[in-house]
Chimera marker file (.cmm) of the C-alpha trace (Angstrom):
<marker_set name="trace">
<marker id="1" x="117.993" y="87.729" z="82.729" r="1" g="1" b="0" radius="0.5"/>
<marker id="2" x="115.154" y="84.987" z="82.403" r="1" g="1" b="0" radius="0.5"/>
<marker id="3" x="113.277" y="85.288" z="79.326" r="1" g="1" b="0" radius="0.5"/>
<marker id="4" x="110.045" y="84.105" z="80.726" r="1" g="1" b="0" radius="0.5"/>
<marker id="5" x="110.302" y="86.556" z="83.731" r="1" g="1" b="0" radius="0.5"/>
<marker id="6" x="111.193" y="89.230" z="81.042" r="1" g="1" b="0" radius="0.5"/>
<marker id="7" x="107.975" y="88.427" z="79.085" r="1" g="1" b="0" radius="0.5"/>
<marker id="8" x="105.481" y="87.992" z="82.142" r="1" g="1" b="0" radius="0.5"/>
<marker id="9" x="106.926" y="91.830" z="82.934" r="1" g="1" b="0" radius="0.5"/>
<marker id="10" x="105.905" y="92.660" z="79.296" r="1" g="1" b="0" radius="0.5"/>
<marker id="11" x="102.219" y="91.602" z="79.982" r="1" g="1" b="0" radius="0.5"/>
<marker id="12" x="101.907" y="92.895" z="83.079" r="1" g="1" b="0" radius="0.5"/>
<marker id="13" x="103.449" y="95.895" z="82.111" r="1" g="1" b="0" radius="0.5"/>
<marker id="14" x="101.210" y="96.485" z="78.840" r="1" g="1" b="0" radius="0.5"/>
<marker id="15" x="98.426" y="95.149" z="81.194" r="1" g="1" b="0" radius="0.5"/>
<marker id="16" x="98.717" y="98.124" z="83.992" r="1" g="1" b="0" radius="0.5"/>
<marker id="17" x="99.095" y="100.318" z="81.350" r="1" g="1" b="0" radius="0.5"/>
<marker id="18" x="95.003" y="100.195" z="79.997" r="1" g="1" b="0" radius="0.5"/>
<marker id="19" x="94.320" y="99.878" z="83.414" r="1" g="1" b="0" radius="0.5"/>
<marker id="20" x="95.678" y="103.655" z="83.556" r="1" g="1" b="0" radius="0.5"/>
<marker id="21" x="94.011" y="104.179" z="80.447" r="1" g="1" b="0" radius="0.5"/>
<marker id="22" x="90.703" y="102.991" z="81.509" r="1" g="1" b="0" radius="0.5"/>
<marker id="23" x="90.878" y="104.170" z="84.560" r="1" g="1" b="0" radius="0.5"/>
<marker id="24" x="92.002" y="108.134" z="83.465" r="1" g="1" b="0" radius="0.5"/>
<marker id="25" x="89.148" y="107.791" z="81.058" r="1" g="1" b="0" radius="0.5"/>
<marker id="26" x="86.393" y="107.526" z="83.552" r="1" g="1" b="0" radius="0.5"/>
<marker id="27" x="88.275" y="110.137" z="85.914" r="1" g="1" b="0" radius="0.5"/>
<marker id="28" x="88.126" y="112.239" z="82.758" r="1" g="1" b="0" radius="0.5"/>
<marker id="29" x="84.574" y="111.370" z="82.750" r="1" g="1" b="0" radius="0.5"/>
<marker id="30" x="83.712" y="111.713" z="86.149" r="1" g="1" b="0" radius="0.5"/>
<marker id="31" x="85.389" y="115.701" z="86.530" r="1" g="1" b="0" radius="0.5"/>
<marker id="32" x="83.178" y="116.247" z="83.886" r="1" g="1" b="0" radius="0.5"/>
<marker id="33" x="79.784" y="115.859" z="85.514" r="1" g="1" b="0" radius="0.5"/>
<marker id="34" x="81.347" y="117.976" z="88.194" r="1" g="1" b="0" radius="0.5"/>
<marker id="35" x="83.142" y="120.419" z="86.038" r="1" g="1" b="0" radius="0.5"/>
<marker id="36" x="82.000" y="120.821" z="82.379" r="1" g="1" b="0" radius="0.5"/>
<marker id="37" x="83.108" y="124.254" z="80.645" r="1" g="1" b="0" radius="0.5"/>
<marker id="38" x="84.519" y="121.618" z="77.408" r="1" g="1" b="0" radius="0.5"/>
<marker id="39" x="83.501" y="118.577" z="75.697" r="1" g="1" b="0" radius="0.5"/>
<marker id="40" x="86.750" y="116.940" z="75.669" r="1" g="1" b="0" radius="0.5"/>
<marker id="41" x="87.552" y="113.649" z="77.174" r="1" g="1" b="0" radius="0.5"/>
<marker id="42" x="91.322" y="114.155" z="77.780" r="1" g="1" b="0" radius="0.5"/>
<marker id="43" x="93.174" y="110.749" z="78.950" r="1" g="1" b="0" radius="0.5"/>
<marker id="44" x="96.206" y="113.418" z="78.941" r="1" g="1" b="0" radius="0.5"/>
<marker id="45" x="97.164" y="113.926" z="82.712" r="1" g="1" b="0" radius="0.5"/>
<marker id="46" x="99.485" y="116.685" z="80.660" r="1" g="1" b="0" radius="0.5"/>
<marker id="47" x="97.358" y="118.055" z="78.595" r="1" g="1" b="0" radius="0.5"/>
<marker id="48" x="94.772" y="118.260" z="80.701" r="1" g="1" b="0" radius="0.5"/>
<marker id="49" x="96.928" y="120.286" z="82.670" r="1" g="1" b="0" radius="0.5"/>
<marker id="50" x="96.944" y="122.909" z="79.908" r="1" g="1" b="0" radius="0.5"/>
<marker id="51" x="93.699" y="122.468" z="78.438" r="1" g="1" b="0" radius="0.5"/>
<marker id="52" x="91.651" y="122.388" z="81.327" r="1" g="1" b="0" radius="0.5"/>
<marker id="53" x="93.659" y="122.680" z="84.495" r="1" g="1" b="0" radius="0.5"/>
<marker id="54" x="91.114" y="121.138" z="87.399" r="1" g="1" b="0" radius="0.5"/>
<marker id="55" x="90.860" y="117.848" z="85.906" r="1" g="1" b="0" radius="0.5"/>
<marker id="56" x="94.356" y="117.310" z="85.320" r="1" g="1" b="0" radius="0.5"/>
<marker id="57" x="95.358" y="117.633" z="88.645" r="1" g="1" b="0" radius="0.5"/>
<marker id="58" x="92.375" y="115.409" z="90.117" r="1" g="1" b="0" radius="0.5"/>
<marker id="59" x="94.456" y="112.687" z="87.049" r="1" g="1" b="0" radius="0.5"/>
<marker id="60" x="97.817" y="113.702" z="87.899" r="1" g="1" b="0" radius="0.5"/>
<marker id="61" x="96.549" y="112.999" z="91.611" r="1" g="1" b="0" radius="0.5"/>
<marker id="62" x="94.899" y="109.820" z="90.252" r="1" g="1" b="0" radius="0.5"/>
<marker id="63" x="97.618" y="107.948" z="88.706" r="1" g="1" b="0" radius="0.5"/>
<marker id="64" x="99.557" y="108.966" z="92.083" r="1" g="1" b="0" radius="0.5"/>
<marker id="65" x="97.251" y="106.920" z="94.449" r="1" g="1" b="0" radius="0.5"/>
<marker id="66" x="97.855" y="104.086" z="91.422" r="1" g="1" b="0" radius="0.5"/>
<marker id="67" x="101.374" y="104.261" z="92.312" r="1" g="1" b="0" radius="0.5"/>
<marker id="68" x="101.161" y="104.350" z="95.272" r="1" g="1" b="0" radius="0.5"/>
<marker id="69" x="98.507" y="101.613" z="96.153" r="1" g="1" b="0" radius="0.5"/>
<marker id="70" x="101.496" y="99.153" z="94.666" r="1" g="1" b="0" radius="0.5"/>
<marker id="71" x="103.639" y="100.305" z="98.393" r="1" g="1" b="0" radius="0.5"/>
<marker id="72" x="101.709" y="98.840" z="101.120" r="1" g="1" b="0" radius="0.5"/>
<marker id="73" x="103.985" y="96.013" z="102.574" r="1" g="1" b="0" radius="0.5"/>
<marker id="74" x="104.048" y="94.255" z="105.782" r="1" g="1" b="0" radius="0.5"/>
<marker id="75" x="106.677" y="91.856" z="106.154" r="1" g="1" b="0" radius="0.5"/>
<marker id="76" x="110.365" y="91.558" z="104.116" r="1" g="1" b="0" radius="0.5"/>
<marker id="77" x="108.787" y="88.623" z="102.569" r="1" g="1" b="0" radius="0.5"/>
<marker id="78" x="106.663" y="90.356" z="100.632" r="1" g="1" b="0" radius="0.5"/>
<marker id="79" x="108.476" y="93.137" z="100.116" r="1" g="1" b="0" radius="0.5"/>
<marker id="80" x="110.876" y="91.074" z="98.317" r="1" g="1" b="0" radius="0.5"/>
<marker id="81" x="108.270" y="89.560" z="96.200" r="1" g="1" b="0" radius="0.5"/>
<marker id="82" x="106.576" y="92.236" z="95.145" r="1" g="1" b="0" radius="0.5"/>
<marker id="83" x="109.357" y="94.980" z="94.355" r="1" g="1" b="0" radius="0.5"/>
<marker id="84" x="109.497" y="94.254" z="90.842" r="1" g="1" b="0" radius="0.5"/>
<marker id="85" x="105.645" y="95.037" z="90.716" r="1" g="1" b="0" radius="0.5"/>
<marker id="86" x="106.236" y="98.095" z="92.627" r="1" g="1" b="0" radius="0.5"/>
<marker id="87" x="108.938" y="98.706" z="90.740" r="1" g="1" b="0" radius="0.5"/>
<marker id="88" x="106.643" y="98.418" z="87.477" r="1" g="1" b="0" radius="0.5"/>
<marker id="89" x="104.431" y="100.515" z="88.482" r="1" g="1" b="0" radius="0.5"/>
<marker id="90" x="106.702" y="103.024" z="89.019" r="1" g="1" b="0" radius="0.5"/>
<marker id="91" x="107.942" y="102.636" z="85.459" r="1" g="1" b="0" radius="0.5"/>
<marker id="92" x="104.046" y="102.544" z="83.261" r="1" g="1" b="0" radius="0.5"/>
<marker id="93" x="103.272" y="105.707" z="85.359" r="1" g="1" b="0" radius="0.5"/>
<marker id="94" x="106.391" y="107.463" z="84.416" r="1" g="1" b="0" radius="0.5"/>
<marker id="95" x="105.302" y="106.351" z="81.034" r="1" g="1" b="0" radius="0.5"/>
<marker id="96" x="102.199" y="106.566" z="81.212" r="1" g="1" b="0" radius="0.5"/>
<marker id="97" x="103.035" y="110.515" z="81.450" r="1" g="1" b="0" radius="0.5"/>
<marker id="98" x="104.496" y="111.261" z="78.824" r="1" g="1" b="0" radius="0.5"/>
<marker id="99" x="103.255" y="108.429" z="75.693" r="1" g="1" b="0" radius="0.5"/>
<marker id="100" x="99.700" y="109.059" z="76.875" r="1" g="1" b="0" radius="0.5"/>
<marker id="101" x="100.466" y="112.983" z="74.283" r="1" g="1" b="0" radius="0.5"/>
<marker id="102" x="101.067" y="110.658" z="72.098" r="1" g="1" b="0" radius="0.5"/>
<marker id="103" x="97.179" y="110.136" z="70.784" r="1" g="1" b="0" radius="0.5"/>
<marker id="104" x="96.867" y="114.388" z="70.950" r="1" g="1" b="0" radius="0.5"/>
<marker id="105" x="100.034" y="114.532" z="68.226" r="1" g="1" b="0" radius="0.5"/>
<marker id="106" x="98.354" y="113.901" z="65.530" r="1" g="1" b="0" radius="0.5"/>
<marker id="107" x="95.433" y="115.516" z="63.993" r="1" g="1" b="0" radius="0.5"/>
<marker id="108" x="93.445" y="113.686" z="61.801" r="1" g="1" b="0" radius="0.5"/>
<marker id="109" x="89.316" y="113.325" z="61.613" r="1" g="1" b="0" radius="0.5"/>
<marker id="110" x="89.239" y="109.707" z="62.083" r="1" g="1" b="0" radius="0.5"/>
<marker id="111" x="88.447" y="108.787" z="65.268" r="1" g="1" b="0" radius="0.5"/>
<marker id="112" x="89.730" y="104.987" z="64.765" r="1" g="1" b="0" radius="0.5"/>
<marker id="113" x="93.529" y="106.990" z="64.430" r="1" g="1" b="0" radius="0.5"/>
<marker id="114" x="93.060" y="108.375" z="67.866" r="1" g="1" b="0" radius="0.5"/>
<marker id="115" x="91.266" y="104.907" z="69.031" r="1" g="1" b="0" radius="0.5"/>
<marker id="116" x="94.749" y="103.027" z="67.177" r="1" g="1" b="0" radius="0.5"/>
<marker id="117" x="97.407" y="105.440" z="68.365" r="1" g="1" b="0" radius="0.5"/>
<marker id="118" x="96.182" y="105.004" z="72.797" r="1" g="1" b="0" radius="0.5"/>
<marker id="119" x="96.746" y="101.561" z="72.249" r="1" g="1" b="0" radius="0.5"/>
<marker id="120" x="99.972" y="102.042" z="70.536" r="1" g="1" b="0" radius="0.5"/>
<marker id="121" x="101.381" y="104.328" z="73.448" r="1" g="1" b="0" radius="0.5"/>
<marker id="122" x="99.767" y="101.751" z="75.902" r="1" g="1" b="0" radius="0.5"/>
<marker id="123" x="101.569" y="98.197" z="74.111" r="1" g="1" b="0" radius="0.5"/>
<marker id="124" x="104.688" y="100.972" z="74.272" r="1" g="1" b="0" radius="0.5"/>
<marker id="125" x="104.711" y="102.182" z="77.134" r="1" g="1" b="0" radius="0.5"/>
<marker id="126" x="104.080" y="98.934" z="78.330" r="1" g="1" b="0" radius="0.5"/>
<marker id="127" x="106.602" y="97.172" z="77.096" r="1" g="1" b="0" radius="0.5"/>
<marker id="128" x="109.489" y="99.980" z="77.915" r="1" g="1" b="0" radius="0.5"/>
<marker id="129" x="108.215" y="99.418" z="81.639" r="1" g="1" b="0" radius="0.5"/>
<marker id="130" x="108.315" y="95.522" z="80.932" r="1" g="1" b="0" radius="0.5"/>
<marker id="131" x="111.954" y="96.094" z="79.803" r="1" g="1" b="0" radius="0.5"/>
<marker id="132" x="113.298" y="98.257" z="82.221" r="1" g="1" b="0" radius="0.5"/>
<marker id="133" x="111.933" y="95.872" z="85.541" r="1" g="1" b="0" radius="0.5"/>
<marker id="134" x="113.270" y="92.995" z="83.795" r="1" g="1" b="0" radius="0.5"/>
<marker id="135" x="116.865" y="94.571" z="82.995" r="1" g="1" b="0" radius="0.5"/>
<marker id="136" x="116.727" y="97.005" z="86.521" r="1" g="1" b="0" radius="0.5"/>
<marker id="137" x="115.401" y="93.590" z="88.429" r="1" g="1" b="0" radius="0.5"/>
<marker id="138" x="118.208" y="91.306" z="86.659" r="1" g="1" b="0" radius="0.5"/>
<marker id="139" x="116.349" y="88.065" z="87.317" r="1" g="1" b="0" radius="0.5"/>
<link id1="1" id2="2" r="1" g="1" b="0" radius="0.2"/>
<link id1="2" id2="3" r="1" g="1" b="0" radius="0.2"/>
<link id1="3" id2="4" r="1" g="1" b="0" radius="0.2"/>
<link id1="4" id2="5" r="1" g="1" b="0" radius="0.2"/>
<link id1="5" id2="6" r="1" g="1" b="0" radius="0.2"/>
<link id1="6" id2="7" r="1" g="1" b="0" radius="0.2"/>
<link id1="7" id2="8" r="1" g="1" b="0" radius="0.2"/>
<link id1="8" id2="9" r="1" g="1" b="0" radius="0.2"/>
<link id1="9" id2="10" r="1" g="1" b="0" radius="0.2"/>
<link id1="10" id2="11" r="1" g="1" b="0" radius="0.2"/>
<link id1="11" id2="12" r="1" g="1" b="0" radius="0.2"/>
<link id1="12" id2="13" r="1" g="1" b="0" radius="0.2"/>
<link id1="13" id2="14" r="1" g="1" b="0" radius="0.2"/>
<link id1="14" id2="15" r="1" g="1" b="0" radius="0.2"/>
<link id1="15" id2="16" r="1" g="1" b="0" radius="0.2"/>
<link id1="16" id2="17" r="1" g="1" b="0" radius="0.2"/>
<link id1="17" id2="18" r="1" g="1" b="0" radius="0.2"/>
<link id1="18" id2="19" r="1" g="1" b="0" radius="0.2"/>
<link id1="19" id2="20" r="1" g="1" b="0" radius="0.2"/>
<link id1="20" id2="21" r="1" g="1" b="0" radius="0.2"/>
<link id1="21" id2="22" r="1" g="1" b="0" radius="0.2"/>
<link id1="22" id2="23" r="1" g="1" b="0" radius="0.2"/>
<link id1="23" id2="24" r="1" g="1" b="0" radius="0.2"/>
<link id1="24" id2="25" r="1" g="1" b="0" radius="0.2"/>
<link id1="25" id2="26" r="1" g="1" b="0" radius="0.2"/>
<link id1="26" id2="27" r="1" g="1" b="0" radius="0.2"/>
<link id1="27" id2="28" r="1" g="1" b="0" radius="0.2"/>
<link id1="28" id2="29" r="1" g="1" b="0" radius="0.2"/>
<link id1="29" id2="30" r="1" g="1" b="0" radius="0.2"/>
<link id1="30" id2="31" r="1" g="1" b="0" radius="0.2"/>
<link id1="31" id2="32" r="1" g="1" b="0" radius="0.2"/>
<link id1="32" id2="33" r="1" g="1" b="0" radius="0.2"/>
<link id1="33" id2="34" r="1" g="1" b="0" radius="0.2"/>
<link id1="34" id2="35" r="1" g="1" b="0" radius="0.2"/>
<link id1="35" id2="36" r="1" g="1" b="0" radius="0.2"/>
<link id1="36" id2="37" r="1" g="1" b="0" radius="0.2"/>
<link id1="37" id2="38" r="1" g="1" b="0" radius="0.2"/>
<link id1="38" id2="39" r="1" g="1" b="0" radius="0.2"/>
<link id1="39" id2="40" r="1" g="1" b="0" radius="0.2"/>
<link id1="40" id2="41" r="1" g="1" b="0" radius="0.2"/>
<link id1="41" id2="42" r="1" g="1" b="0" radius="0.2"/>
<link id1="42" id2="43" r="1" g="1" b="0" radius="0.2"/>
<link id1="43" id2="44" r="1" g="1" b="0" radius="0.2"/>
<link id1="44" id2="45" r="1" g="1" b="0" radius="0.2"/>
<link id1="45" id2="46" r="1" g="1" b="0" radius="0.2"/>
<link id1="46" id2="47" r="1" g="1" b="0" radius="0.2"/>
<link id1="47" id2="48" r="1" g="1" b="0" radius="0.2"/>
<link id1="48" id2="49" r="1" g="1" b="0" radius="0.2"/>
<link id1="49" id2="50" r="1" g="1" b="0" radius="0.2"/>
<link id1="50" id2="51" r="1" g="1" b="0" radius="0.2"/>
<link id1="51" id2="52" r="1" g="1" b="0" radius="0.2"/>
<link id1="52" id2="53" r="1" g="1" b="0" radius="0.2"/>
<link id1="53" id2="54" r="1" g="1" b="0" radius="0.2"/>
<link id1="54" id2="55" r="1" g="1" b="0" radius="0.2"/>
<link id1="55" id2="56" r="1" g="1" b="0" radius="0.2"/>
<link id1="56" id2="57" r="1" g="1" b="0" radius="0.2"/>
<link id1="57" id2="58" r="1" g="1" b="0" radius="0.2"/>
<link id1="58" id2="59" r="1" g="1" b="0" radius="0.2"/>
<link id1="59" id2="60" r="1" g="1" b="0" radius="0.2"/>
<link id1="60" id2="61" r="1" g="1" b="0" radius="0.2"/>
<link id1="61" id2="62" r="1" g="1" b="0" radius="0.2"/>
<link id1="62" id2="63" r="1" g="1" b="0" radius="0.2"/>
<link id1="63" id2="64" r="1" g="1" b="0" radius="0.2"/>
<link id1="64" id2="65" r="1" g="1" b="0" radius="0.2"/>
<link id1="65" id2="66" r="1" g="1" b="0" radius="0.2"/>
<link id1="66" id2="67" r="1" g="1" b="0" radius="0.2"/>
<link id1="67" id2="68" r="1" g="1" b="0" radius="0.2"/>
<link id1="68" id2="69" r="1" g="1" b="0" radius="0.2"/>
<link id1="69" id2="70" r="1" g="1" b="0" radius="0.2"/>
<link id1="70" id2="71" r="1" g="1" b="0" radius="0.2"/>
<link id1="71" id2="72" r="1" g="1" b="0" radius="0.2"/>
<link id1="72" id2="73" r="1" g="1" b="0" radius="0.2"/>
<link id1="73" id2="74" r="1" g="1" b="0" radius="0.2"/>
<link id1="74" id2="75" r="1" g="1" b="0" radius="0.2"/>
<link id1="75" id2="76" r="1" g="1" b="0" radius="0.2"/>
<link id1="76" id2="77" r="1" g="1" b="0" radius="0.2"/>
<link id1="77" id2="78" r="1" g="1" b="0" radius="0.2"/>
<link id1="78" id2="79" r="1" g="1" b="0" radius="0.2"/>
<link id1="79" id2="80" r="1" g="1" b="0" radius="0.2"/>
<link id1="80" id2="81" r="1" g="1" b="0" radius="0.2"/>
<link id1="81" id2="82" r="1" g="1" b="0" radius="0.2"/>
<link id1="82" id2="83" r="1" g="1" b="0" radius="0.2"/>
<link id1="83" id2="84" r="1" g="1" b="0" radius="0.2"/>
<link id1="84" id2="85" r="1" g="1" b="0" radius="0.2"/>
<link id1="85" id2="86" r="1" g="1" b="0" radius="0.2"/>
<link id1="86" id2="87" r="1" g="1" b="0" radius="0.2"/>
<link id1="87" id2="88" r="1" g="1" b="0" radius="0.2"/>
<link id1="88" id2="89" r="1" g="1" b="0" radius="0.2"/>
<link id1="89" id2="90" r="1" g="1" b="0" radius="0.2"/>
<link id1="90" id2="91" r="1" g="1" b="0" radius="0.2"/>
<link id1="91" id2="92" r="1" g="1" b="0" radius="0.2"/>
<link id1="92" id2="93" r="1" g="1" b="0" radius="0.2"/>
<link id1="93" id2="94" r="1" g="1" b="0" radius="0.2"/>
<link id1="94" id2="95" r="1" g="1" b="0" radius="0.2"/>
<link id1="95" id2="96" r="1" g="1" b="0" radius="0.2"/>
<link id1="96" id2="97" r="1" g="1" b="0" radius="0.2"/>
<link id1="97" id2="98" r="1" g="1" b="0" radius="0.2"/>
<link id1="98" id2="99" r="1" g="1" b="0" radius="0.2"/>
<link id1="99" id2="100" r="1" g="1" b="0" radius="0.2"/>
<link id1="100" id2="101" r="1" g="1" b="0" radius="0.2"/>
<link id1="101" id2="102" r="1" g="1" b="0" radius="0.2"/>
<link id1="102" id2="103" r="1" g="1" b="0" radius="0.2"/>
<link id1="103" id2="104" r="1" g="1" b="0" radius="0.2"/>
<link id1="104" id2="105" r="1" g="1" b="0" radius="0.2"/>
<link id1="105" id2="106" r="1" g="1" b="0" radius="0.2"/>
<link id1="106" id2="107" r="1" g="1" b="0" radius="0.2"/>
<link id1="107" id2="108" r="1" g="1" b="0" radius="0.2"/>
<link id1="108" id2="109" r="1" g="1" b="0" radius="0.2"/>
<link id1="109" id2="110" r="1" g="1" b="0" radius="0.2"/>
<link id1="110" id2="111" r="1" g="1" b="0" radius="0.2"/>
<link id1="111" id2="112" r="1" g="1" b="0" radius="0.2"/>
<link id1="112" id2="113" r="1" g="1" b="0" radius="0.2"/>
<link id1="113" id2="114" r="1" g="1" b="0" radius="0.2"/>
<link id1="114" id2="115" r="1" g="1" b="0" radius="0.2"/>
<link id1="115" id2="116" r="1" g="1" b="0" radius="0.2"/>
<link id1="116" id2="117" r="1" g="1" b="0" radius="0.2"/>
<link id1="117" id2="118" r="1" g="1" b="0" radius="0.2"/>
<link id1="118" id2="119" r="1" g="1" b="0" radius="0.2"/>
<link id1="119" id2="120" r="1" g="1" b="0" radius="0.2"/>
<link id1="120" id2="121" r="1" g="1" b="0" radius="0.2"/>
<link id1="121" id2="122" r="1" g="1" b="0" radius="0.2"/>
<link id1="122" id2="123" r="1" g="1" b="0" radius="0.2"/>
<link id1="123" id2="124" r="1" g="1" b="0" radius="0.2"/>
<link id1="124" id2="125" r="1" g="1" b="0" radius="0.2"/>
<link id1="125" id2="126" r="1" g="1" b="0" radius="0.2"/>
<link id1="126" id2="127" r="1" g="1" b="0" radius="0.2"/>
<link id1="127" id2="128" r="1" g="1" b="0" radius="0.2"/>
<link id1="128" id2="129" r="1" g="1" b="0" radius="0.2"/>
<link id1="129" id2="130" r="1" g="1" b="0" radius="0.2"/>
<link id1="130" id2="131" r="1" g="1" b="0" radius="0.2"/>
<link id1="131" id2="132" r="1" g="1" b="0" radius="0.2"/>
<link id1="132" id2="133" r="1" g="1" b="0" radius="0.2"/>
<link id1="133" id2="134" r="1" g="1" b="0" radius="0.2"/>
<link id1="134" id2="135" r="1" g="1" b="0" radius="0.2"/>
<link id1="135" id2="136" r="1" g="1" b="0" radius="0.2"/>
<link id1="136" id2="137" r="1" g="1" b="0" radius="0.2"/>
<link id1="137" id2="138" r="1" g="1" b="0" radius="0.2"/>
<link id1="138" id2="139" r="1" g="1" b="0" radius="0.2"/>
</marker_set>
C-alpha cells in the first residue's frame, strides 16, 4: 500500500464528504422553499425521513445521484483509472448516511457545537472512506 496514494484518498474523501454536506444543506434550503412545514435545516437524510419525510426522500435521491454521477465510464482505460474514485464515492455516501446523524445526537444550545460536530463527522467520514479505498485497492 502506497502511503502517498492513501493520503490522497483520505484528502479526497474528506473533500467529497464536505461537498456532500454543502449539497445537502442547499437541498434542505430548496425543499424548505416549496415545502415549509418546519424551520429545521436537516443535513441528515435518515433523520429527515422521520422528521420531514418529503425532505428525507429528496435528500436520499440527491445522495444517490451524487454516487451515480461518479460512474460514467466510456473506455476500459478510464474504467481502471477511475475505479478508486467510484469506490470512494460509494463508501463516502454510505458513511454519510450513518455519520450525518452525529450532530443531532448531542442536544446543546450552542451553534458552535453543532458546527464542530458537522466538521468532525465529515473528517471522520472522509478518513474512513479514504482508508477503505486504499485497503480495498491495495495500491
